[in-house]
C-alpha positions as CSV (number, residue, x, y, z in Angstrom):
1,M,-0.1,0.0,0.1
2,S,1.4,3.6,-1.2
3,P,1.7,6.4,1.4
4,S,-0.5,8.8,-0.4
5,S,-3.2,6.1,0.4
6,L,-2.2,5.7,3.9
7,G,-2.8,9.5,3.9
8,A,-5.7,9.7,2.3
9,T,-7.6,7.9,5.4
10,P,-6.9,10.2,8.2
11,R,-7.9,12.9,5.0
12,R,-11.3,11.7,4.8
13,R,-11.9,11.1,8.5
14,H,-11.0,14.6,9.2
15,L,-13.5,16.0,6.0
16,T,-16.2,13.5,7.3
17,D,-15.6,15.1,10.8
18,I,-15.9,18.5,9.4
19,A,-19.3,18.0,7.4
20,W,-21.0,16.1,10.0
21,R,-19.9,19.1,12.6
22,A,-21.7,21.4,10.3
23,I,-24.3,19.3,9.8
24,A,-25.0,19.0,13.6
25,G,-24.9,22.9,13.9
26,L,-27.1,24.1,10.6
27,S,-29.5,21.0,12.8
28,A,-29.2,23.1,16.0
29,V,-29.7,26.2,14.5
30,A,-32.5,25.2,12.6
31,V,-34.5,23.9,15.7
32,A,-33.0,27.3,18.0
33,G,-34.1,29.3,14.7
34,T,-37.4,28.0,14.6
35,L,-38.3,28.1,17.8
36,L,-37.1,31.7,18.3
37,L,-39.3,32.6,15.5
38,I,-42.7,30.9,17.1
39,L,-41.3,32.7,20.3
40,G,-41.5,36.3,18.7
41,Y,-44.7,35.8,16.7
42,I,-46.2,35.2,20.2
43,V,-44.9,37.8,21.5
44,R,-45.5,40.3,18.3
45,E,-49.3,39.0,18.3
46,G,-50.0,38.8,22.5
47,I,-48.1,41.7,24.0
48,G,-50.6,44.0,22.7
49,A,-53.5,42.6,24.6
50,L,-51.5,41.9,27.4
51,S,-52.4,44.5,30.7
52,L,-53.3,44.0,34.4
53,S,-57.1,44.2,33.6
54,F,-56.7,41.3,31.3
55,I,-54.9,39.2,33.8
56,T,-57.2,40.0,36.4
57,N,-60.7,40.2,35.0
58,T,-62.9,37.9,33.8
59,P,-64.2,37.4,30.3
60,R,-66.3,40.2,28.5
61,P,-68.3,40.2,25.2
62,I,-67.4,41.4,22.4
63,G,-67.6,45.3,22.3
64,I,-67.1,45.4,25.9
65,P,-63.5,46.5,26.8
66,D,-60.9,45.1,29.6
67,G,-62.1,41.5,29.5
68,G,-59.1,39.2,30.7
69,V,-58.9,35.8,31.7
70,G,-58.2,36.1,35.3
71,N,-60.7,33.2,36.1
72,G,-58.3,30.8,33.5
73,I,-55.7,31.6,36.1
74,I,-57.0,30.8,38.6
75,G,-58.9,27.9,37.2
76,T,-55.2,26.6,36.1
77,I,-53.7,26.7,39.3
78,I,-56.5,24.8,41.1
79,I,-57.0,22.1,38.5
80,I,-53.4,21.7,38.3
81,G,-52.8,21.9,41.9
82,I,-55.1,19.0,42.1
83,A,-53.8,17.2,39.7
84,A,-50.2,16.9,41.0
85,L,-51.6,16.2,44.9
86,M,-52.9,12.9,42.6
87,A,-49.8,12.3,40.7
88,F,-47.2,12.8,42.7
89,P,-47.8,11.0,45.4
90,V,-48.6,8.0,43.9
91,G,-45.8,8.5,41.1
92,A,-43.3,8.7,43.6
93,L,-43.8,5.7,45.3
94,V,-44.0,3.7,42.2
95,G,-41.0,5.4,41.4
96,I,-39.2,4.7,44.4
97,Y,-39.9,0.8,44.6
98,L,-38.4,0.4,40.8
99,G,-35.5,2.5,41.6
100,V,-34.7,0.7,44.7
101,Y,-36.2,-2.6,45.0
102,G,-37.7,-3.1,40.9
103,H,-36.4,-6.4,40.1
104,G,-37.6,-9.0,37.7
105,R,-40.7,-9.6,36.0
106,T,-42.8,-7.2,38.0
107,A,-40.7,-4.2,38.0
108,A,-39.9,-4.8,34.4
109,S,-44.1,-5.0,33.9
110,M,-44.7,-1.7,35.5
111,R,-41.5,-0.2,33.7
112,F,-43.4,-0.8,30.2
113,L,-47.1,-0.3,31.1
114,S,-45.7,3.4,32.5
115,D,-43.4,3.8,29.0
116,V,-46.6,3.0,27.1
117,L,-49.1,5.4,29.3
118,A,-47.0,8.0,28.8
119,S,-46.8,7.7,24.7
120,V,-51.1,7.5,25.2
121,P,-52.2,11.0,23.5
122,S,-53.9,13.4,25.5
123,I,-57.2,13.3,23.8
124,A,-57.6,9.7,24.5
125,I,-56.9,10.4,28.4
126,G,-59.8,13.0,28.4
127,L,-62.5,10.8,26.5
128,F,-60.9,7.9,29.6
129,A,-61.7,10.8,32.4
130,Y,-64.9,11.7,30.7
131,T,-66.4,8.0,30.5
132,L,-65.2,7.5,34.3
133,L,-66.3,10.8,36.0
134,V,-68.8,13.1,33.9
135,Q,-70.9,10.8,31.6
136,P,-71.8,8.3,35.0
137,F,-72.4,11.8,36.9
138,H,-73.7,13.6,34.2
139,H,-71.6,17.0,35.7
140,F,-68.2,18.3,34.4
141,S,-66.0,19.3,36.6
142,A,-62.6,20.7,37.3
143,F,-62.1,17.6,39.5
144,S,-62.5,15.2,36.5
145,A,-59.8,17.0,34.3
146,S,-56.9,16.9,37.3
147,F,-57.7,13.7,37.4
148,A,-56.9,13.3,33.8
149,F,-53.8,15.8,34.1
150,A,-52.8,13.2,37.3
151,V,-52.8,10.7,34.2
152,L,-50.8,12.4,32.1
153,M,-48.5,13.4,34.7
154,M,-47.7,10.0,36.3
155,P,-45.5,8.3,33.9
156,L,-43.4,11.2,34.0
157,V,-42.9,11.5,37.9
158,I,-42.3,7.4,38.2
159,R,-39.2,7.6,35.1
160,T,-37.8,10.6,36.6
161,T,-37.9,8.9,40.4
162,E,-36.7,5.7,39.5
163,G,-33.5,7.6,37.2
164,A,-32.7,9.8,40.0
165,L,-32.6,6.8,42.6
166,R,-30.8,4.7,40.6
167,L,-28.2,7.2,39.0
168,L,-26.8,7.2,43.4
169,P,-23.7,5.4,43.9
170,A,-23.9,2.0,45.2
171,A,-21.5,2.5,47.5
172,L,-24.5,4.9,49.4
173,R,-26.7,2.7,50.2
174,E,-23.8,-0.2,51.4
175,S,-22.3,2.2,53.3
176,A,-25.9,3.0,55.4
177,V,-26.1,-0.2,55.4
178,A,-22.9,-0.7,57.0
179,L,-23.4,1.9,60.4
180,G,-26.3,-0.4,61.0
181,A,-29.6,2.0,59.4
182,S,-32.9,0.2,58.6
183,D,-34.1,-0.5,55.1
184,Y,-36.9,2.2,55.7
185,Q,-34.0,4.1,57.4
186,V,-31.5,3.9,54.1
187,T,-34.4,4.7,51.6
188,A,-35.8,7.6,53.3
189,R,-33.1,9.6,54.9
190,C,-30.0,8.2,52.8
191,L,-31.2,7.6,49.3
192,L,-34.1,10.3,48.7
193,V,-32.2,12.6,50.6
194,A,-29.3,12.2,47.7
195,A,-31.7,11.9,45.2
196,R,-34.0,14.8,45.9
197,P,-33.5,17.8,43.3
198,G,-33.4,14.9,40.4
199,I,-37.6,13.5,42.0
200,I,-37.4,17.6,42.5
201,T,-36.9,18.6,38.7
202,G,-39.0,15.7,37.7
203,L,-42.3,17.0,39.4
204,I,-41.8,19.9,38.0
205,L,-41.2,18.8,34.5
206,A,-44.1,17.1,35.1
207,L,-45.9,20.3,35.8
208,A,-45.0,22.0,32.4
209,R,-45.7,18.7,30.6
210,V,-49.9,19.5,31.4
211,T,-49.6,23.2,31.5
212,G,-50.6,24.0,28.0
213,E,-52.5,21.0,27.6
214,T,-55.9,21.3,26.6
215,A,-57.9,17.9,24.8
216,P,-58.8,16.6,28.0
217,L,-60.2,19.7,28.8
218,L,-62.8,19.6,26.1
219,F,-63.9,16.2,28.1
220,T,-63.7,17.1,31.7
221,A,-63.5,20.9,33.2
222,F,-66.1,22.3,29.8
223,G,-65.1,25.5,31.0
224,S,-66.7,29.0,32.3
225,Q,-66.9,32.7,32.1
226,F,-67.1,33.4,35.9
227,W,-65.1,33.0,38.8
228,E,-65.4,29.4,40.2
229,F,-63.3,28.0,43.3
230,N,-65.3,25.1,43.7
231,P,-63.5,21.8,41.8
232,S,-66.5,19.7,41.4
233,N,-68.4,22.2,39.1
234,P,-67.4,23.1,35.8
235,M,-64.2,26.0,35.6
236,A,-62.1,27.9,33.3
237,E,-58.6,27.1,32.4
238,L,-56.0,29.0,30.5
239,S,-55.5,26.8,27.6
240,L,-59.4,25.8,27.1
241,Q,-60.2,30.1,26.6
242,I,-57.0,30.5,24.4
243,F,-58.7,27.6,22.4
244,T,-62.5,29.4,22.6
245,Y,-60.9,32.6,21.7
246,A,-58.7,31.2,18.8
247,I,-61.5,29.6,17.2
248,S,-63.9,32.9,17.6
249,P,-64.4,34.9,14.8
250,Y,-63.6,38.0,16.3
251,R,-60.2,40.2,15.8
252,E,-60.4,41.3,19.4
253,W,-60.4,37.6,21.1
254,H,-58.2,36.5,18.3
255,Q,-55.7,39.2,20.7
256,Q,-57.1,37.7,23.7
257,A,-56.3,34.4,22.5
258,W,-52.5,35.0,21.3
259,A,-51.9,37.0,25.0
260,G,-53.2,33.8,26.6
261,A,-50.9,31.8,25.0
262,L,-47.6,34.5,26.0
263,L,-48.8,33.7,29.7
264,L,-48.5,29.9,28.9
265,I,-44.8,30.1,27.3
266,L,-44.0,32.3,30.1
267,A,-45.4,30.7,32.5
268,V,-43.8,27.0,31.0
269,C,-40.6,28.7,31.0
270,A,-40.3,29.7,34.8
271,L,-41.1,26.0,35.3
272,G,-38.2,25.7,32.8
273,I,-35.7,27.5,34.5
274,L,-36.8,25.9,38.2
275,A,-36.5,22.5,36.6
276,R,-33.1,23.9,35.7
277,V,-32.4,25.4,39.0
278,A,-33.1,21.6,40.9
279,F,-30.6,20.0,38.1
280,R,-27.9,22.1,38.9
281,Q,-28.3,21.0,43.3
282,R,-28.6,17.6,41.9
283,A,-25.0,17.9,40.2
284,T,-23.3,19.8,42.8
285,V,-24.8,17.1,45.3
286,E,-23.4,14.1,43.3
287,T,-20.1,16.3,42.7
């Protein structure tokens, strides 16, 4: 084999490396550019209708000024809050079982079912909640919407809790056992404390997962034009109000829909920042 042919291989590898780096860079720029384009368009369309009265007032008929989505914001907090109370304890306990004790076919089956549940479309979850909690009682409610959101949140909580526990070094558990700690003390006072930042990150991401969901609400919460604080009644929700305004024929409501979408984007960004802060705390603990 000639020296020239031997020198061609490293050169070809170098050119291939440059080409793939360029493709990866262009892909990253395309994704970031698309995101910035969407965010910029939402800000441009929604910033004009965003005001204090928009955040604090209820919807108004066309032609009456100072309409808002205050009831939708309160409804969103109530619905997602109840969903978190339902999903977090159950999802965390299942994740703890899988991360600490999960071995064998039973654990593998639970992981598989959790992954399948995570891939179920949200509209199917909404239809399930409608069949289970709305149709038998002939009554829409915020509680049924919270149930649907809890089902959507649970797989993410399970998998992130399990992942946070499995990333802990085995020496941590072994040293606690060597010091005479019981199985409960090892899990509650050692493993969960060390994995807490990762678990919190999963909980925040689960909240962000359902913040903008609309399809389940069409079958459950149904919406309301008034202030409502009782979760057993139909309740307004921000993403549902955005959907209602967006399909209307009125320009004023279209602007309010963009302003509501901007509020949702800001809420999701805030949750994302909280998740990153929790992740940094986790990295500090592991270091």
